[in-house]
C-alpha positions in Angstrom: 39.5 45.9 -14.2 39.1 45.0 -10.7 40.8 42.2 -8.8 38.2 40.0 -7.3 38.7 37.5 -5.0 36.5 34.1 -6.1 34.3 32.0 -2.9 36.2 29.3 -2.5 32.8 27.1 -1.7 31.6 28.4 -5.0 34.9 27.0 -6.8 34.1 23.5 -5.0 30.2 23.7 -6.5 30.9 24.1 -10.0 33.6 21.8 -9.8 31.0 19.0 -8.5 28.1 19.9 -10.4 30.7 19.8 -13.5 31.5 16.3 -12.8 27.7 15.4 -12.0 26.4 16.7 -15.7 29.8 14.8 -17.5 28.8 11.5 -15.0 25.1 11.3 -15.8 26.3 12.3 -19.6 28.6 9.2 -20.2 28.2 6.6 -17.5 25.4 3.7 -18.3 25.9 1.2 -16.0 23.8 2.0 -13.0 25.9 1.2 -10.2 29.1 3.3 -11.6 26.5 6.3 -11.9 25.3 5.6 -7.7 28.8 5.2 -6.9 29.7 8.4 -8.6 27.4 10.7 -6.9 27.9 9.4 -4.1 31.4 10.5 -3.9 30.2 13.3 -5.4 27.6 13.8 -2.5 31.0 13.4 0.0 32.6 15.7 -2.1 30.2 18.3 -1.5 29.6 18.1 2.4 33.1 17.3 2.6 33.6 21.3 1.0 30.9 22.9 3.1 31.8 21.1 6.4 35.7 22.6 6.0 33.6 25.7 5.9 31.6 26.0 8.5 34.9 24.5 10.5 36.8 28.1 9.3 33.9 30.3 10.4 33.9 28.5 13.9 36.3 30.3 16.5 38.0 28.8 19.6 35.7 29.1 22.9 38.4 30.9 25.4 37.8 30.1 28.9 
């Protein structure tokens, strides 16, 4: 069996989507739903930004 390495971004997206699904299923208060969605959106943006920053190479003068 091959040893596969999972992309960390895929793992973070999977966690975010599972949290969103649980949030939408179990939360009935509208304000908590908005707050939870906002926090998960911040988590996704942070994951994308950290991935983009890792790809950038420092410029040498």
